[in-house]
GUMI-92485 format. One record per residue (C-alpha): residue in three letters; x, y, z; residue number from 0. Coordinates in Angstrom, 1 decimal, always signed. Example, Ala and Ser with C-alpha at 12.3 -4.5 7.8 and 13.67 -1.06 7.14 Angstrom:
   code     east    north       up   pos
    ala    +12.3     -4.5     +7.8     0
    ser    +13.7     -1.1     +7.1     1
//
This chain:
   code     east    north       up   pos
    met    +22.6     +6.3    +14.4     0
    asn    +25.9     +7.4    +13.8     1
    ala    +25.3    +11.0    +12.2     2
    asp    +28.9    +12.2    +12.3     3
    gly    +30.5    +11.8     +8.8     4
    pro    +34.5    +12.0     +8.3     5
    arg    +36.1    +15.3     +8.8     6
    gly    +37.7    +14.8     +5.4     7
    glu    +34.4    +14.5     +3.8     8
    ala    +33.3    +18.0     +5.0     9
    glu    +36.3    +19.8     +3.9    10
    ala    +36.3    +18.1     +0.3    11
    gly    +33.0    +19.7     +0.0    12
    ala    +33.9    +22.9     +1.3    13
    gly    +35.1    +24.1     -2.2    14
    leu    +31.3    +23.8     -3.8    15
    ser    +29.7    +27.4     -3.7    16
    ser    +25.7    +28.6     -4.3    17
    pro    +24.4    +31.5     -2.7    18
    leu    +21.2    +28.8     -2.4    19
    met    +23.9    +26.2     -0.3    20
    pro    +23.8    +26.1     +3.3    21
    his    +27.2    +25.8     +4.4    22
    pro    +28.5    +22.5     +5.3    23
    leu    +27.2    +21.2     +8.6    24
    pro    +29.9    +20.3    +10.8    25
    gly    +29.9    +16.7    +11.9    26
    arg    +26.9    +15.8     +9.3    27
    ala    +27.0    +16.3     +5.8    28
    ser    +29.5    +18.2     +3.1    29
    arg    +27.9    +20.8     +0.7    30
    arg    +28.6    +18.1     -2.1    31
    glu    +26.2    +15.6     +0.0    32
    val    +23.4    +18.1     +0.8    33
    trp    +23.6    +18.9     -2.8    34
    ala    +23.3    +15.1     -3.6    35
    trp    +20.2    +14.8     -1.4    36
    ala    +18.3    +17.9     -2.6    37
    met    +19.1    +16.5     -6.4    38
    phe    +16.1    +13.9     -6.0    39
    asp    +14.2    +16.7     -4.7    40
    phe    +15.0    +18.6     -8.1    41
    ala    +14.4    +14.9     -9.9    42
    asn    +11.2    +14.1     -8.7    43
    ser     +9.6    +17.7     -8.7    44
    gly     +8.9    +16.8    -12.9    45
    tyr     +6.4    +14.0    -11.5    46
    thr     +4.3    +16.0     -9.4    47
    thr     +4.6    +19.2    -11.6    48
    val     +3.6    +17.2    -14.8    49
    val     +1.8    +14.5    -14.3    50
    leu     -0.2    +15.7    -10.9    51
    thr     -0.6    +19.4    -11.2    52
    ala     -0.1    +20.6    -15.1    53
    val     -1.1    +18.4    -17.5    54
    phe     -1.8    +14.6    -17.1    55
    asn     -4.6    +15.6    -14.8    56
    ala     -6.2    +18.0    -17.3    57
    tyr     -5.8    +15.4    -19.9    58
    phe     -7.1    +12.7    -18.3    59
    val    -10.6    +14.4    -17.5    60
    gly    -10.6    +16.6    -20.8    61
    val     -9.4    +13.2    -23.2    62
    val     -9.1     +9.8    -21.6    63
    ala    -12.1    +10.0    -19.3    64
    ala    -14.3    +12.9    -21.6    65
    gly    -17.1    +10.5    -22.3    66
    gln    -18.0    +10.3    -18.5    67
    gly    -18.9    +13.3    -18.1    68
    glu    -17.0    +16.4    -16.4    69
    gly    -18.5    +15.8    -13.0    70
    leu    -17.7    +11.9    -12.8    71
    ala    -14.4    +12.5    -14.8    72
    thr    -13.1    +15.1    -12.0    73
    leu    -14.5    +12.5     -9.4    74
    leu    -12.8     +9.8    -11.0    75
    trp     -9.4    +11.6    -11.2    76
    thr     -9.4    +12.2     -7.3    77
    leu    -10.5     +8.7     -6.5    78
    ala     -6.8     +7.6     -8.1    79
    val     -5.2    +10.2     -6.2    80
    gly     -7.2     +9.1     -3.3    81
    ile     -6.2     +5.4     -4.0    82
    ser     -2.5     +5.5     -4.2    83
    asn     -2.4     +7.9     -0.9    84
    ala     -4.6     +5.4     +0.6    85
    leu     -1.5     +2.3     -0.1    86
    val     +0.9     +4.9     +1.3    87
    leu     -0.8     +5.7     +4.6    88
    val     -1.2     +1.7     +5.1    89
    ser     +2.2     +1.0     +4.2    90
    ala     +4.5     +4.3     +5.1    91
    pro     +4.7     +4.0     +8.9    92
    leu     +5.4     -0.2     +8.6    93
    val     +8.1     +0.3     +6.0    94
    gly     +9.7     +3.2     +7.3    95
    ala    +10.3     +1.3    +11.1    96
    ile    +11.6     -1.5     +8.5    97
    ala    +14.0     +1.1     +6.7    98
    asp    +15.0     +2.5    +10.0    99
    his    +15.6     -0.9    +11.7   100
    ser    +17.8     -2.7     +8.3   101
    ala    +19.3     +0.5     +7.9   102
    ala    +18.0     +0.7     +4.4   103
    lys    +16.8     +3.9     +3.5   104
    lys    +18.6     +4.4     +0.4   105
    arg    +17.7     +0.8     -0.8   106
    phe    +14.0     +1.5     -0.4   107
    leu    +14.5     +4.9     -1.9   108
    leu    +15.9     +3.4     -4.9   109
    ala    +13.3     +0.6     -5.3   110
    ser    +10.7     +3.5     -5.4   111
    thr    +12.3     +5.5     -7.8   112
    leu    +12.7     +2.8    -10.2   113
    gly     +8.8     +2.3    -10.1   114
    cys     +8.0     +5.4    -10.7   115
    val     +9.9     +6.0    -13.3   116
    ile     +9.0     +2.7    -15.3   117
    phe     +5.1     +3.5    -14.4   118
    thr     +5.1     +7.0    -15.7   119
    ala     +6.6     +6.0    -18.8   120
    gly     +3.5     +3.6    -18.8   121
    leu     +1.3     +6.5    -19.1   122
    ala     +2.4     +6.9    -22.3   123
    leu     +0.2     +4.0    -23.5   124
    val     -2.8     +6.1    -22.3   125
    gly     -5.7     +7.1    -25.1   126
    pro     -9.1     +8.0    -25.5   127
    gly    -11.4     +6.3    -23.1   128
    asp     -8.7     +3.9    -21.2   129
    val    -10.0     +5.0    -17.8   130
    ala     -9.1     +1.8    -16.2   131
    leu     -5.4     +1.7    -17.9   132
    ala     -4.7     +5.5    -16.6   133
    met     -5.8     +5.1    -13.3   134
    thr     -4.3     +1.6    -12.4   135
    leu     -0.6     +3.3    -14.3   136
    leu     -1.5     +6.7    -11.7   137
    val     -2.2     +4.7     -8.8   138
    leu     +1.3     +3.1     -9.1   139
    ser     +3.3     +5.8    -10.1   140
    ser     +1.9     +7.9     -7.5   141
    phe     +2.2     +5.7     -4.4   142
    met     +6.0     +5.3     -5.7   143
    phe     +6.6     +8.7     -5.8   144
    ala     +5.2     +9.2     -2.5   145
    ser     +6.9     +6.3     -0.9   146
    gly    +10.2     +8.0     -2.3   147
    glu     +9.5    +11.3     -0.7   148
    asn     +9.1     +9.7     +2.9   149
    phe    +12.5     +7.9     +2.5   150
    ile    +14.3    +10.8     +1.0   151
    ala    +12.7    +12.8     +4.2   152
    ala    +14.1    +10.7     +6.6   153
    phe    +17.9    +11.4     +5.4   154
    leu    +17.3    +14.8     +6.7   155
    pro    +18.1    +14.5    +10.3   156
    glu    +21.1    +12.7     +9.1   157
    ile    +22.4    +15.2     +7.3   158
    ala    +21.7    +18.7     +9.2   159
    thr    +21.5    +19.9    +12.6   160
    pro    +18.2    +20.8    +14.1   161
    glu    +19.2    +24.5    +14.0   162
    arg    +19.9    +24.4     +9.9   163
    met    +17.1    +21.9     +9.4   164
    gly    +15.1    +24.6     +8.3   165
    arg    +17.3    +26.2     +5.6   166
    val    +18.2    +22.6     +4.4   167
    ser    +14.7    +21.9     +3.7   168
    ala    +14.0    +24.7     +2.4   169
    tyr    +17.4    +24.5     +0.0   170
    gly    +15.9    +20.8     -1.2   171
    trp    +12.4    +22.5     -2.0   172
    ala    +13.7    +25.3     -3.9   173
    leu    +15.7    +23.1     -6.1   174
    gly    +13.3    +21.0     -6.0   175
    tyr    +11.2    +23.6     -7.9   176
    phe    +13.9    +25.0    -10.2   177
    gly    +13.9    +21.0    -11.7   178
    gly    +10.1    +21.3    -11.8   179
    leu    +10.8    +24.6    -14.0   180
    leu    +13.0    +23.0    -16.3   181
    val    +11.0    +19.3    -16.7   182
    leu     +7.8    +22.1    -17.4   183
    gly    +10.3    +24.0    -19.4   184
    leu    +11.1    +21.4    -21.7   185
    cys     +7.6    +20.0    -22.3   186
    leu     +6.4    +23.2    -22.3   187
    ala     +8.6    +23.7    -25.7   188
    tyr     +7.5    +20.6    -27.1   189
    val     +3.9    +21.3    -26.7   190
    thr     +4.3    +24.1    -28.5   191
    trp     +6.6    +22.9    -31.3   192
    ala     +3.8    +19.7    -31.6   193
    gly     +0.6    +21.9    -31.5   194
    gly     +2.1    +24.4    -34.3   195
    arg     +2.6    +21.4    -36.4   196
    gly     -1.5    +20.5    -35.8   197
    gln     -0.9    +17.5    -33.6   198
    thr     -3.4    +17.7    -30.4   199
    ala     -3.4    +16.1    -26.5   200
    val     -3.5    +13.0    -28.0   201
    asp     -0.4    +12.9    -29.9   202
    tyr     +1.8    +15.1    -27.3   203
    val     +1.2    +14.0    -24.2   204
    pro     +2.6    +10.5    -24.9   205
    val     +5.6    +11.9    -25.3   206
    val     +5.5    +14.1    -22.6   207
    met     +5.5    +11.3    -20.2   208
    leu     +8.0     +9.8    -21.3   209
    leu    +10.2    +13.0    -20.7   210
    val     +9.4    +13.1    -17.2   211
    ala    +10.1     +9.9    -17.0   212
    val    +13.9     +9.9    -18.4   213
    ala    +14.0    +13.1    -16.3   214
    phe    +13.4    +11.5    -13.3   215
    ala    +15.6     +8.8    -13.9   216
    leu    +19.1    +11.0    -14.9   217
    ala    +18.3    +13.5    -12.6   218
    ala    +18.6    +11.3     -9.1   219
    leu    +21.6     +9.8    -10.3   220
    pro    +23.7    +12.2     -7.8   221
    thr    +21.8    +10.9     -4.7   222
    phe    +22.5     +7.1     -5.5   223
    leu    +25.9     +8.0     -6.1   224
    val    +26.8    +10.5     -3.3   225
    leu    +24.3    +10.2     -0.5   226
    arg    +25.6     +8.4     +2.6   227
    glu    +23.7     +5.9     +4.5   228
    arg    +24.9     +7.1     +7.7   229
    ala    +22.1     +4.6    +10.2   230
    leu    +23.3     +1.4    +11.3   231
    pro    +20.8     -1.8    +11.4   232
    thr    +19.5     -3.0    +14.3   233
    pro    +20.1     -6.6    +15.1   234
    leu    +17.3     -8.6    +14.8   235
    asp    +15.5    -11.1    +17.3   236
    pro    +17.6    -13.8    +18.0   237
    asp    +14.4    -16.1    +18.8   238
    cys    +12.7    -15.0    +15.1   239
    pro    +13.2    -17.6    +12.4   240
    ala    +14.9    -16.6     +9.5   241
    gly    +12.9    -14.5     +6.5   242
    trp    +11.0    -11.6     +5.8   243
    arg     +8.7    -12.3     +8.4   244
    cys    +11.0    -10.8    +10.9   245
    trp    +11.9     -7.8     +9.4   246
    ile     +7.9     -7.5     +9.4   247
    arg     +7.6     -8.0    +13.0   248
    ala    +10.6     -5.8    +13.8   249
    gly     +9.2     -3.2    +11.8   250
    trp     +5.3     -3.4    +13.5   251
    gly     +7.2     -3.4    +17.0   252
    arg     +9.0     -0.2    +16.0   253
    val     +5.5     +1.4    +15.3   254
    ala     +3.8     -0.3    +18.6   255
    asp     +6.5     +1.1    +20.5   256
    thr     +6.2     +5.0    +18.9   257
    leu     +2.1     +4.5    +19.4   258
    arg     +2.8     +3.5    +23.2   259
    his     +4.5     +6.4    +23.8   260
    val     +2.5     +8.7    +22.1   261
    arg     +2.2    +10.9    +25.3   262
    arg     +6.0    +11.4    +25.3   263
    phe     +5.4    +12.9    +22.0   264
    thr     +2.4    +15.1    +21.8   265
    asp     +3.4    +17.8    +20.1   266
    leu     +4.6    +15.9    +17.1   267
    phe     +1.4    +14.3    +17.0   268
    arg     -0.6    +17.5    +17.2   269
    phe     +1.1    +18.7    +14.3   270
    leu     +0.6    +15.6    +12.0   271
    val     -3.2    +16.2    +13.1   272
    thr     -2.6    +19.7    +11.7   273
    leu     -0.7    +19.0     +9.0   274
    thr     -3.7    +16.4     +7.6   275
    val     -5.6    +19.5     +7.7   276
    tyr     -3.9    +21.7     +6.4   277
    his     -2.4    +19.7     +3.4   278
    ala     -5.5    +18.4     +2.5   279
    gly     -5.7    +21.9     +1.2   280
    ile     -3.0    +22.2     -0.5   281
    gln     -3.3    +18.8     -2.2   282
    thr     -6.3    +19.7     -3.6   283
    val     -4.9    +22.5     -5.4   284
    val     -1.8    +20.3     -6.6   285
    val     -4.0    +17.9     -8.4   286
    leu     -7.2    +20.0     -9.4   287
    ala     -5.4    +23.9     -9.9   288
    ala     -5.2    +23.1    -14.0   289
    val     -8.6    +21.7    -14.0   290
    tyr    -10.0    +24.3    -12.2   291
    ala     -8.3    +26.8    -14.6   292
    gln     -9.2    +25.1    -17.6   293
    gln    -13.0    +24.0    -16.7   294
    val    -13.8    +27.4    -15.0   295
    leu    -11.6    +29.8    -16.9   296
    gly    -11.2    +28.8    -20.0   297
    phe     -7.6    +28.6    -20.0   298
    gly     -5.5    +26.4    -22.6   299
    thr     -2.8    +24.0    -22.1   300
    asn     +0.1    +26.4    -23.1   301
    glu     -1.5    +28.9    -20.6   302
    val     -1.6    +26.0    -17.7   303
    leu     +1.8    +25.2    -18.9   304
    val     +2.9    +29.2    -18.3   305
    met     +1.0    +29.3    -15.1   306
    ile     +2.4    +26.6    -13.5   307
    leu     +6.0    +27.5    -14.3   308
    val     +5.4    +31.1    -12.3   309
    val     +4.0    +29.1     -9.4   310
    asn     +7.1    +26.9     -9.7   311
    ala     +9.5    +30.2     -9.5   312
    thr     +7.3    +32.3     -6.7   313
    ala     +7.8    +28.7     -4.7   314
    ala    +11.2    +28.1     -5.0   315
    leu    +11.3    +31.9     -3.8   316
    gly     +8.8    +31.2     -0.8   317
    ala    +10.9    +27.9     -0.2   318
    leu    +14.0    +29.8     +0.7   319
    ala    +12.6    +33.1     +2.0   320
    phe    +10.3    +31.1     +4.6   321
    gly    +12.7    +28.7     +5.3   322
    arg    +15.3    +31.1     +6.9   323
    met    +12.8    +32.5     +8.8   324
    gln    +12.0    +29.3    +10.1   325
    asp    +15.4    +29.0    +11.4   326
    leu    +15.5    +32.6    +12.9   327
    met    +12.0    +32.8    +14.8   328
    gly    +10.7    +29.6    +14.9   329
    ser     +8.5    +27.1    +12.6   330
    ile     +5.4    +27.4    +13.9   331
    pro     +5.4    +31.5    +13.6   332
    thr     +6.8    +30.9     +9.7   333
    leu     +3.7    +28.3     +9.2   334
    ala     +1.2    +30.4    +10.9   335
    leu     +2.4    +33.4     +7.9   336
    thr     +2.1    +31.0     +5.2   337
    leu     -1.3    +29.5     +6.4   338
    val     -2.7    +33.0     +6.5   339
    ile     -1.4    +33.6     +2.5   340
    trp     -3.0    +30.6     +1.5   341
    ile     -6.5    +31.8     +3.2   342
    leu     -6.4    +35.2     +1.2   343
    ala     -5.4    +32.9     -2.0   344
    met     -8.5    +30.7     -1.9   345
    gly    -10.5    +33.2     -0.8   346
    leu     -9.4    +35.6     -3.9   347
    ala     -9.9    +32.0     -6.2   348
    tyr    -13.4    +32.0     -5.1   349
    leu    -14.5    +35.7     -5.6   350
    gly    -12.6    +36.5     -8.5   351
    gly    -13.9    +34.7    -11.6   352
    thr    -11.2    +36.1    -13.9   353
    lys     -8.0    +35.5    -15.2   354
    thr     -6.3    +38.2    -14.1   355
    ala     -7.6    +37.3    -10.7   356
    phe     -6.3    +33.7    -10.9   357
    trp     -2.7    +35.2    -11.9   358
    val     -2.7    +36.9     -8.9   359
    val     -3.9    +33.6     -7.0   360
    ala     -1.1    +31.4     -9.0   361
    asn     +1.5    +33.5     -7.6   362
    leu     +0.2    +34.0     -4.0   363
    val     -0.3    +29.8     -4.0   364
    gly     +3.6    +29.5     -5.3   365
    leu     +4.3    +31.6     -2.4   366
    ala     +2.9    +29.5     +0.0   367
    met     +3.2    +26.0     -1.1   368
    gly     +6.8    +26.1     -1.1   369
    ala     +7.1    +27.6     +2.2   370
    ser     +4.5    +25.7     +3.8   371
    gln     +5.5    +22.1     +2.7   372
    ser     +9.1    +22.7     +3.2   373
    ala     +8.8    +24.4     +7.2   374
    gly     +6.1    +21.2     +7.6   375
    arg     +9.0    +18.9     +6.6   376
    ala    +11.8    +20.4     +8.6   377
    leu     +9.6    +20.4    +11.9   378
    val     +8.9    +16.8    +11.9   379
    gly    +12.9    +16.7    +11.0   380
    arg    +13.0    +18.6    +14.3   381
    phe    +10.5    +16.7    +16.3   382
    ser    +12.2    +13.3    +15.7   383
    pro    +14.8    +11.6    +17.7   384
    ala    +17.7    +10.4    +16.1   385
    gly    +17.7     +6.6    +14.7   386
    arg    +13.7     +6.9    +14.2   387
    ser    +13.8     +9.0    +11.5   388
    ala    +12.4     +7.1     +8.9   389
    glu     +9.8     +5.1    +11.0   390
    phe     +8.8     +9.3    +11.8   391
    phe     +8.7    +10.5     +9.2   392
    gly     +6.6     +7.5     +7.8   393
    leu     +4.1     +8.9    +10.4   394
    trp     +4.5    +12.1     +8.0   395
    gly     +4.1    +10.4     +5.2   396
    leu     +0.9     +8.7     +6.4   397
    ala     -0.4    +12.6     +7.5   398
    val     +0.6    +13.8     +4.0   399
    lys     -1.2    +11.4     +2.2   400
    leu     -4.6    +10.9     +4.7   401
    ala     -4.7    +14.6     +3.5   402
    ala     -4.0    +13.8     -0.2   403
    ile     -7.2    +11.5     +0.2   404
    val     -9.6    +13.7     +2.3   405
    gly     -8.7    +17.0     +0.2   406
    pro     -9.0    +16.2     -3.7   407
    val    -11.7    +13.5     -3.4   408
    ser    -14.0    +15.9     -0.9   409
    tyr    -13.5    +18.0     -3.6   410
    gly    -14.7    +16.0     -6.2   411
    leu    -17.2    +14.5     -4.5   412
    ile    -18.8    +18.0     -3.9   413
    ser    -18.2    +18.6     -8.1   414
    tyr    -19.9    +15.7     -8.6   415
    gly    -22.7    +16.5     -6.6   416
    thr    -23.2    +20.0     -7.8   417
    gly    -22.9    +19.1    -11.5   418
    gly    -19.7    +20.1    -11.7   419
    asp    -19.7    +23.4     -9.6   420
    his    -16.3    +24.0     -8.8   421
    arg    -16.3    +27.2     -7.3   422
    leu    -18.7    +25.9     -4.5   423
    ala    -16.0    +23.1     -3.8   424
    leu    -13.2    +25.5     -3.9   425
    leu    -14.7    +26.3     -0.2   426
    ser    -14.1    +22.9     +1.0   427
    thr    -10.3    +24.0     +0.2   428
    leu    -10.8    +27.2     +1.8   429
    ala    -12.0    +25.8     +5.2   430
    phe     -9.4    +23.2     +5.5   431
    phe     -6.4    +26.2     +5.7   432
    ile     -8.8    +27.9     +8.2   433
    val     -9.3    +25.1    +10.7   434
    gly     -5.3    +23.9    +10.2   435
    leu     -4.3    +27.5    +11.2   436
    ala     -6.6    +27.1    +14.3   437
    leu     -4.9    +24.0    +15.3   438
    leu     -1.1    +24.9    +14.5   439
    leu     -1.5    +27.3    +17.2   440
    thr     -1.9    +24.4    +19.8   441
    val     +1.5    +22.9    +18.9   442
    asn     +4.2    +23.7    +21.2   443
    glu     +7.4    +23.6    +19.4   444
    gln    +10.3    +23.9    +22.1   445
    arg     +8.4    +21.2    +24.0   446
    gly     +8.0    +18.9    +21.0   447
    leu    +12.0    +19.6    +20.6   448
    arg    +12.6    +18.7    +24.3   449
    ala    +10.8    +15.6    +23.9   450
    ala    +12.7    +14.9    +20.6   451
    arg    +16.1    +15.2    +22.0   452
    glu    +15.2    +13.0    +25.7   453
    ala    +13.6    +10.1    +23.7   454
    glu    +17.1    +10.1    +22.3   455
//
């Protein structure tokens, strides 16, 4: 992979300045290109913030599937999220390897972006009782969204040196939270306006879905106009007959080679197991926090939206602060600290049964969420050899999406089995963070970095 950008490009970006933006990266990318890369985080955050976290999840449980009963409605929501993540789990390593082999990460990113935008807009067609339609569109939009996350993350080793990867990743994550804040703020303003005119969720949620789709499409434009594909394609096997089968064979070959050399990347795979466990807790909070707030604590739609706005703000601050800390003191200690915060937040959520206590929990969650997700992405980037970033981030996506199946579905099954006891289901979320912290201490960061350099 040719990771060196022209000198003139770095100089062209030198005029851009921002207290949040890292300095230009010698031999990697200009400030302008780093900004364009981070703008994809800005663009896609509206989807996860509004669809998965704040609005459509509660709309699905409380309106679309309300006739199924609370316990079954929650289970159906978690199953839809689980199915979409299972699709990513199966496809991510292979598609990532093909994207590496063909140097086509940007084309794959474009296809996944268009898919997410179209299927998110389709959610505007969902009304009360349309359970099958809602689940189908959610599965497809979430699959496209998650695939795009893998492809954009795979550009990180191309635009950032290992020494600055933590803060560059954090910059993207922080900008993403600001994007989520902007889209959620627009949605909150519209919901408030619509509610003041007597409209209900059935009236305003479809419009909110269209707002999210349009915002994603517009905000992603800088990424596709500015971000460069630095990778060079690897020639196909000359004995392979022409056609898509050659790319499939090449992709499987790269995945098989990685799996054959697991021992060379011991710490990467240990971390992927660790990430799967603690991300199961994170994904549960992302897709069920609004449901918990409404069903257990009696939050209204406006209260939930305001809470998610606050969480996005604290998450952006947490990502920036811990991103710099990660580059100074290492990824493992930084991640360990964020997991301790997660454990404290989940413990307080279980013990406290008031709205005031939940506001404290929400801010702790925001602080830890941005930091833990950003630090995990950066560590995978540090452990990835040059030229195989999409493949290794495909494995990262596999781990994250396996977590997104195990965490929310575990919560949904416990809630269903206990007749809708959300507080008991919350204990499974706490357990994921405790076990994740214990596993994290088995990862040797320096040994993982050496393995990546030797593989190059």
